[in-house]
C-alpha positions in Angstrom: 66.1 47.6 75.0 63.8 49.6 72.7 63.1 47.5 69.5 64.1 48.9 66.0 60.5 48.7 64.6 59.2 50.7 67.5 61.6 53.7 67.2 60.7 53.9 63.2 57.0 53.7 64.5 57.4 56.3 66.8 59.4 59.1 64.6 56.6 58.5 62.0 54.1 59.0 64.8 55.6 61.9 66.3 55.5 63.8 62.9 51.8 63.1 62.7 51.3 64.4 66.6 53.4 67.8 65.5 51.3 68.2 62.5 47.9 67.5 64.7 48.7 69.6 67.4 50.1 73.0 65.5 47.1 72.5 63.0 44.7 72.4 66.3 46.3 75.4 67.4 46.0 77.2 64.4 42.3 77.1 64.5 41.9 79.3 67.6 41.7 82.8 66.7 42.9 83.6 70.1 46.4 82.0 69.5 46.9 83.2 66.1 46.6 86.7 67.4 48.9 86.4 70.5 51.4 84.2 68.1 51.7 86.8 65.4 51.1 89.9 67.6 53.9 92.4 67.1 54.5 93.3 70.8 52.8 91.1 73.5 52.2 92.1 77.3 53.3 90.0 80.3 49.8 88.4 80.7 49.6 87.6 76.7 52.9 86.1 76.6 51.8 83.6 79.6 48.5 82.8 77.8 50.6 81.9 74.5 53.1 79.7 76.6 49.9 78.1 78.3 48.4 77.1 74.9 51.2 75.5 73.5 52.9 73.8 76.7 50.1 72.5 78.7 48.8 70.3 76.0 52.4 69.0 75.1 53.3 68.5 78.8 50.4 66.2 79.1 52.2 64.4 76.2 55.3 64.4 78.0 53.1 62.7 80.6 51.7 60.3 78.6 55.2 59.0 77.7 55.5 58.5 80.7 52.4 56.5 81.7 51.7 54.6 78.6 54.4 51.9 78.0 56.4 52.0 74.7 54.4 55.4 73.4 57.1 58.1 73.1 55.9 59.9 70.2 53.9 62.2 72.3 56.6 63.6 74.0 58.0 66.4 71.3 59.3 68.6 74.6 62.4 69.2 72.8 61.4 70.2 69.8 58.6 72.5 71.3 61.5 74.1 73.6 63.3 75.2 70.3 60.5 76.4 68.6 59.8 78.5 71.7 62.9 80.1 71.8 63.4 81.0 68.2 59.6 82.2 67.9 59.2 84.2 71.7 63.0 84.5 72.9 64.7 82.9 75.5 63.4 84.3 78.7 59.6 83.2 77.8 61.2 79.9 76.3 62.9 79.3 79.4 59.4 79.4 81.3 57.6 77.0 78.7 60.7 74.7 79.0 60.1 74.7 82.8 56.6 73.6 82.5 57.2 71.2 79.6 60.1 69.5 81.8 57.7 69.4 84.9 56.1 65.7 84.5 59.6 64.4 83.6 61.2 65.9 86.7 58.2 64.3 88.8 59.0 61.0 87.4 62.9 61.4 88.3 64.4 62.3 84.6 66.2 65.2 86.5 68.4 66.2 83.8 64.9 67.3 82.1 64.9 70.5 83.6 68.2 71.9 82.9 68.1 70.4 79.5 65.0 71.8 78.2 65.9 75.0 79.9 69.4 75.5 78.2 67.9 74.2 74.6 65.1 77.0 75.2 67.6 79.4 76.1 70.4 78.6 73.4 67.1 78.5 70.7 66.0 81.8 71.7 69.6 83.1 71.6 69.9 82.0 68.0 66.6 83.9 67.0 68.2 87.2 68.3 70.3 87.3 65.4 68.2 85.7 62.8 65.7 87.7 60.8 61.8 86.9 61.5 61.3 85.8 57.9 64.1 83.5 57.6 62.3 81.7 61.0 59.0 81.6 58.9 60.4 80.3 55.8 62.4 77.4 57.8 61.4 74.2 55.8 60.5 70.8 57.5 61.5 69.1 54.2 65.4 68.6 55.1 66.3 66.9 51.7 64.9 70.1 49.9 66.6 72.6 52.4 70.0 71.0 51.9 69.4 71.0 48.3 68.6 74.5 48.0 71.1 75.5 50.3 73.8 73.8 47.7 72.4 75.6 44.7 72.5 78.9 46.7 75.8 78.5 47.5 77.2 77.0 44.0 75.7 80.4 42.6 76.7 82.7 45.4 78.3 81.5 48.6 76.5 83.0 51.6 76.0 82.4 55.2 72.7 80.5 55.5 70.9 80.8 59.1 68.5 78.3 57.7 71.1 75.5 57.6 72.6 76.9 60.7 69.2 76.5 62.6 69.5 72.7 61.1 72.8 72.5 62.6 71.9 73.5 65.7 68.8 71.2 66.3 71.2 68.2 65.1 73.7 69.3 67.6 71.6 69.4 70.5 70.0 66.3 69.5 73.5 64.8 69.7 74.2 66.4 72.8 70.5 65.1 74.5 71.4 61.3 73.4 74.9 61.5 74.8 73.6 62.9 78.1 70.8 60.1 78.5 73.5 57.2 77.6 75.9 58.7 80.2 73.0 59.5 82.8 70.2 56.3 82.3 66.9 57.2 83.2 67.6 60.8 84.2 66.9 62.2 80.6 64.6 60.6 78.2 65.9 60.1 74.3 65.4 57.5 71.8 68.0 55.5 71.6 70.2 55.2 68.5 71.4 51.6 68.0 72.5 52.3 64.2 73.5 55.1 62.2 70.6 55.2 60.1 68.0 55.4 63.0 70.4 57.8 64.2 70.2 59.9 61.4 66.4 59.2 61.1 66.0 61.0 64.8 68.0 63.9 63.8 66.0 64.5 60.8 62.5 63.9 62.9 63.7 66.5 65.2 64.2 68.9 62.3 60.9 68.1 61.1 59.0 68.3 64.0 60.6 71.7 64.4 59.8 72.7 60.7 56.2 71.5 60.9 54.6 74.1 63.0 56.4 76.5 61.4 55.1 75.9 58.0 51.6 75.4 59.4 51.7 78.7 61.0 53.5 80.4 58.7 50.6 79.5 55.9 48.2 80.9 58.1 50.5 84.3 58.7 50.3 84.9 55.0 46.6 84.3 54.7 45.8 86.8 57.4 48.6 89.2 55.9 46.7 89.0 52.8 43.7 89.6 54.1 44.6 92.4 56.0 46.2 94.1 52.7 43.2 93.3 50.8 41.0 94.9 53.5 43.6 98.2 53.1 43.2 98.2 49.8 39.5 98.4 49.7 39.4 100.9 52.8 42.1 103.1 50.4 39.7 102.4 47.2 36.4 103.1 49.1 38.1 106.3 50.6 38.9 107.6 47.2 35.5 106.8 45.9 33.8 108.5 48.9 36.1 111.5 48.7 36.1 111.9 44.8 33.1 114.0 43.0 32.8 113.8 39.5 33.6 117.2 37.8 31.0 117.3 35.5 28.5 116.6 38.2 29.8 119.5 40.4 29.8 121.9 37.0 26.8 121.0 35.9 25.1 121.4 39.4 26.5 124.7 39.8 25.4 125.9 36.7 21.6 124.4 37.8 21.9 126.4 40.6 23.1 129.6 38.8 20.0 129.3 36.5 17.3 128.9 39.5 18.7 131.8 41.6 16.5 134.2 39.9 13.4 132.4 38.9 13.2 129.9 41.7 15.5 130.9 44.7 13.7 128.3 46.9 14.4 125.7 44.9 18.0 126.8 44.2 18.1 126.8 48.4 17.1 123.4 48.0 19.8 122.3 45.7 22.3 123.9 47.5 21.0 122.1 50.5 21.6 119.1 48.9 25.0 119.6 47.3 26.3 120.4 50.8 24.5 117.1 52.4 26.6 115.4 49.7 30.1 117.3 50.3 29.5 116.6 54.1 29.1 113.2 53.6 31.8 112.5 51.0 34.4 114.8 53.8 33.7 112.9 56.8 35.5 109.7 57.9 33.1 106.6 57.1 32.8 103.1 59.1 32.4 100.3 56.9 29.1 99.7 57.7 26.2 102.7 58.0 22.5 102.5 58.7 20.6 101.7 55.5 18.8 104.8 56.6 21.9 107.0 56.2 23.0 105.1 52.9 19.5 106.0 51.5 19.6 109.5 52.5 22.5 110.1 50.5 21.6 108.5 47.7 18.4 110.5 47.7 20.5 113.8 47.9 22.2 112.7 44.6 19.1 111.9 42.8 17.5 115.1 44.0 20.0 117.4 42.3 19.9 114.8 39.1 16.4 115.2 38.9 16.6 119.2 39.1 19.4 119.0 36.5 17.5 116.6 34.0 13.8 117.8 35.0 11.3 116.3 36.4 9.5 114.9 33.1 12.9 113.2 32.4 14.1 111.5 35.3 11.7 110.1 37.8 12.7 108.3 41.1 10.4 105.6 42.4 10.9 104.3 45.9 9.9 101.0 47.3 11.4 100.7 50.6 10.6 98.1 53.3 10.8 99.9 56.5 12.1 96.9 58.2 15.2 97.5 56.4 16.1 100.9 57.4 18.2 100.4 60.5 19.9 97.5 59.1 23.6 98.1 58.3 25.0 98.0 55.0 28.6 98.9 53.6 28.9 102.8 52.9 28.6 104.2 49.6 27.0 101.1 48.3 23.9 102.8 46.2 25.3 105.8 44.9 27.9 104.2 42.7 24.6 101.8 41.0 22.4 104.8 40.9 25.0 107.3 39.1 25.8 104.0 36.5 22.3 103.8 35.9 21.7 107.7 34.8 25.1 107.9 33.2 24.7 104.3 30.9 21.2 103.6 31.1 18.9 107.0 31.1 21.5 109.8 29.7 21.2 108.3 26.3 17.4 107.9 26.0 15.9 111.2 24.5 13.1 110.8 26.9 14.9 110.0 29.9 13.5 107.4 32.2 12.7 106.2 35.9 14.8 104.9 38.6 13.4 102.6 41.1 14.8 101.8 44.3 14.1 98.7 46.4 14.8 96.7 49.5 13.2 93.8 51.2 13.4 91.3 53.4 13.5 87.5 52.0 14.1 84.3 53.6 16.4 85.8 56.3 18.4 88.1 53.8 18.8 91.9 52.9 17.9 92.5 49.1 18.4 96.2 47.6 17.6 96.8 44.1 18.6 99.6 41.5 16.5 99.5 38.5 16.0 101.5 35.5 14.0 101.2 32.5 17.0 103.0 30.2 18.9 101.6 27.4 20.2 98.4 28.9 23.5 97.1 28.4 24.2 94.7 25.2 26.6 91.7 25.3 29.5 91.0 23.1 27.1 88.5 20.9 24.2 91.0 21.1 21.9 88.4 22.4 19.0 89.2 24.6 17.9 88.6 27.5 21.4 89.1 28.9 23.2 88.7 32.3 26.3 90.9 33.2 28.2 91.2 36.1 28.9 95.0 35.7 32.4 95.8 35.0 32.5 99.8 35.6 34.7 100.9 38.0 32.0 102.0 40.6 30.0 98.7 40.1 33.5 96.5 40.5 34.3 98.3 43.2 30.8 97.4 45.3 31.2 94.0 44.0 34.6 93.5 45.1 33.7 95.1 48.8 30.7 92.7 49.2 32.8 89.8 48.4 35.4 90.7 50.9 33.3 92.1 53.5 30.8 89.4 53.8 33.3 86.5 53.0 31.4 85.3 50.0 28.1 85.1 51.9 26.7 88.1 49.8 25.7 87.8 46.1 25.9 90.9 43.2 23.6 90.0 40.4 23.0 92.2 36.8 20.3 91.5 34.9 20.0 93.9 31.8 18.0 93.4 28.8 18.7 96.0 25.7 16.3 98.6 25.1 14.4 97.8 28.3 16.8 98.5 30.9 18.9 97.0 34.0 18.5 95.8 37.4 21.1 95.6 40.1 20.3 93.2 43.1 22.6 93.1 46.1 21.5 90.3 48.6 23.5 90.0 51.8 23.1 88.2 54.8 21.4 90.0 57.8 21.3 89.4 62.0 17.8 90.5 62.5 18.3 90.3 66.2 20.7 93.4 65.8 18.1 95.6 64.1 15.5 97.8 65.6 13.3 99.1 62.6 11.3 102.1 63.0 7.5 101.5 61.8 6.8 103.4 58.7 4.3 103.1 55.9 5.3 99.5 54.1 5.9 101.0 51.0 6.1 104.4 49.3 6.0 105.1 45.7 7.3 108.8 44.6 8.5 110.8 42.1 10.9 113.4 42.8 
């Protein structure tokens, strides 16, 4: 006869085993991709079953081999999980694998019982919305309390409570079979009503704990995907938009140059065509820095003609080792546009924009600096440190945060009357870059 104290300890350890196994599986990217996939091939389903059932079938074997260590066997609860998540057919196959060690030990009812549990849970899963399954709570008392509150206000059919009742009913059936056919099916004894209720609650919680852990991972992945899609939409909007004033002024500049300097007008038309072509084509998340620099140079070339070479100068200090490094597309143009619009346009005599790139301590540094009017703080103190709140700059900063998972830095240093410097600091993989050997630095006035 199993001691009462051992039963209580077993129930506590079972909760820990369920949490440990489900957490370990959740850390596997392959497992997450298979579990949350909308549709799975037969091979993917078999792979998912193997990842879940093989370690837990070893737990059944441990329960048989190690005396009085019953907590490793959570095959019953796993059969229910497989049923509600994967359907009756796949769950029945997993239940066969879970029952195999017990059947080899002489517990011949383990096979039909586990398969039956899996099929019943799978049929239940057909009639339940997926969100109702994922929101199933392992905290039995809270579930019952919330069910009572909901039904007092507005009575309705609650499938979560039905799942709880289903689990408890199957536990009771398993206990009856174990008492009726000793040594043919394993179940913890229920010497008192208190222990019986604890066993029912524990089985419910062992089913709920993995669902809660995996649902948290699912929600996190969903939020990341939504954030990525939002950023892609914003990037697409940024790529495809063009400031109407910029286009109008550019066309005016071309019109004024057609008669007196047709060659310059032709050059301007080519640069504008390059910009429009880049804005209209589909973009990858990353492009070689060379492409990003070419796009920015076309934009600056037009602005130089508009402002005049005496009012707008461009200095480039580009490390050739950085030209083939991947960078997020449309990274520099919003920063350059911000420098011209807010830094140099307010100045009567214009100014200079400096573009820099370099490698430093295994990181890729890009700087856009102007000697314009700068940005004053609310308290008008100098020097000031700002993070950049314009739409273009905010877009760049948020994209860096998401694309590099916080490993990139966006820094703005501005001194009123002396200019602003924006620094982008990104991690790189030097082994993937194949730089073209060019002169180390170039300084030009466009």
